[in-house]
N, C-alpha and C positions, 0 to 999 in steps of 0.2 A: 525363266523369263515370263512375265505376265502375259496372259492372252490378249491379243489385240495390239501389242507393241510392234512397231515396224522396225525392221533391221535394214541397214544399208544394203543396197543392191549392187554395190561396187566396192572395189578396193582402191585405196589411195596409193600413190607411189611411196616406196620405202624411204627414198632419199628426197626430201622436198626441194632441195636447192641444187639441181643439176642443170646447168645452163643449156646444154645440148638438148636434153629432154624437154625443157620448158619451151625452147624455141620451136621444136618440132610439134609440140602440143599447140602452140599459138598458130602455126601455119595450118594445122588440121582444123582448128576452130574457125579460122577465117575461111578456109576452102569449103567447109561444109556448113557454115553458118550456125554453128552450135552456140547456145546461150552462154555456156560456161564449161569449165573443165570437168565438172561432174558428169555431163553428158558424154564426154570423151571417155572418162574412166568407166562409165557404165558399158560402153561399147567394148572397151578393152577387157573388162571383166567377163562379158558375154563370150568374147573370143577365147579367153582363157578357159571358160567352162567347156566350150566346144573341144578345145585341144585336150583338156583333162579327160573328157569322155572318150575321145578318140584313142588316147594312150591306154585307158582302161580296157577298151574293146580290143585293141591290138595285143594286149598282154593276155587276153583270154584264149583258151584252146580253140583251134580252128574248127574242130569237128562237132562242137556242141550246137544243138539246134536252137536253143534259146539265145545263145550269143549271136548266132548268125541272123536270127530274126531281129535282135536289137541293133545289129550293124546295119541291116537293110532299112529299118525304120529311121535310124539316125541319119544315114546318107540320104534317104528320101526326104526327110524334113529339111535338111540343108539344101538339097536340090530344089525343093519347092520354094524355099525362101530366095533362091538365086545366089546363095553364098558359094555353093559348089555347082559344078556342071553335072550333067547326067552321067557322064562316063568317068568321073573322078572316083578315086579310091579313098579308103579310110586314111591312108598315109598322107594324102594331099591336104587334109585338114591341118596338119602340123605346119604347112607352108603358108597358111592364110595370114593376111595382114589385117589391121584394124580398118583399113580403107574398104575392104571387102564387106564388112558389116555396115559401115557408114553409108555405103552406096545403096543399101537396101532400105534406108529410112524413107518415110513418106516425104519428108522435107526435100531430100535429095532427088527422089523420083519426080516430084512435082517440078522442081527446078530444071531437071534434065529434059522433061517433056515440054518445056517452054511455057509453063503456066505462070512463071515469074521471071523477072529479070536478074535477080540475085537469089542466093540461098536464104538470105535474111528475109527477103520479100516473100519467098515461098513459106517460110516459117510463119510470118505474119498472116498470110492468107489462110493457112491451116488453123492457127490458133483462133482466128476470127470466124471460123466456120464456113469459109468459102469453098473448101475442097472436099469432094466426096470420092470414095472408092466404091464403085458400083452404085448401089443405092444407099450406102451408109456414109454419114458424115463423120469424119474423124477430125478431132481437134488436138491430137497428140502428134507432134512432129516426129517423134521417135518411133512411131508405129512401123513395124517391119512389113513391107509390102511383098506379098507372094508374087511369083513370076506370072501366074495366070491372072492376078488382079492388076498388074501393071498397066494394061491397056484401059482399065476402067477408072483410072485416076483422072479426074476432070473437075471443072468448076461445078458447083451446085447450080441447077437450072434456075433457082430463085435468086441467085447471087447477081448483083449488078455487074460484077466482073465478067460474068458469062456474056452479058450484052456488049461489053467492051471488046471481048474477044471475037464475038460474032455480031457485027453491026447490022447484018441483015435481019436478025431477030428483033433488034430494037426498032427497026423501021416497020416491021410487021406489027409490033405492038402499038406503034403510034397511029397506024391507019385503021 
């Protein structure tokens, strides 16, 4: 493959015309305000990679130091993202659902925090640059928000939407 070519970051379904799968995909797209099925397939592929890594680590010998360090790092990464709890084990990864990954997207976190009335509106605010995480502006709705960053999700202070949310600031600027 030539250098610089981009490969797909997701896998498409093996059977394109399954009514039950299509209807469940549509309900997830509506519930999380996804732009298209590709975004859902990316989340599903990410979940598959988590499960694959967990199966590989479970198959490794228990007494190996490097395997134990990899397990701790992997569990720590998923706990930091909020996909797993702190007390969860490696086997719990196999029971995760795609909703667990979708709940950690910036779009969903902004909607759940009340920055927008709908997930679609949250997506629009993010894409238009109104939402920051801490002091960084993120314009990618699929950005996975860490647990410790969740409280820092807010409107940018220069955004007119911040004034709508806090009318007392707008009054201070007028006077």
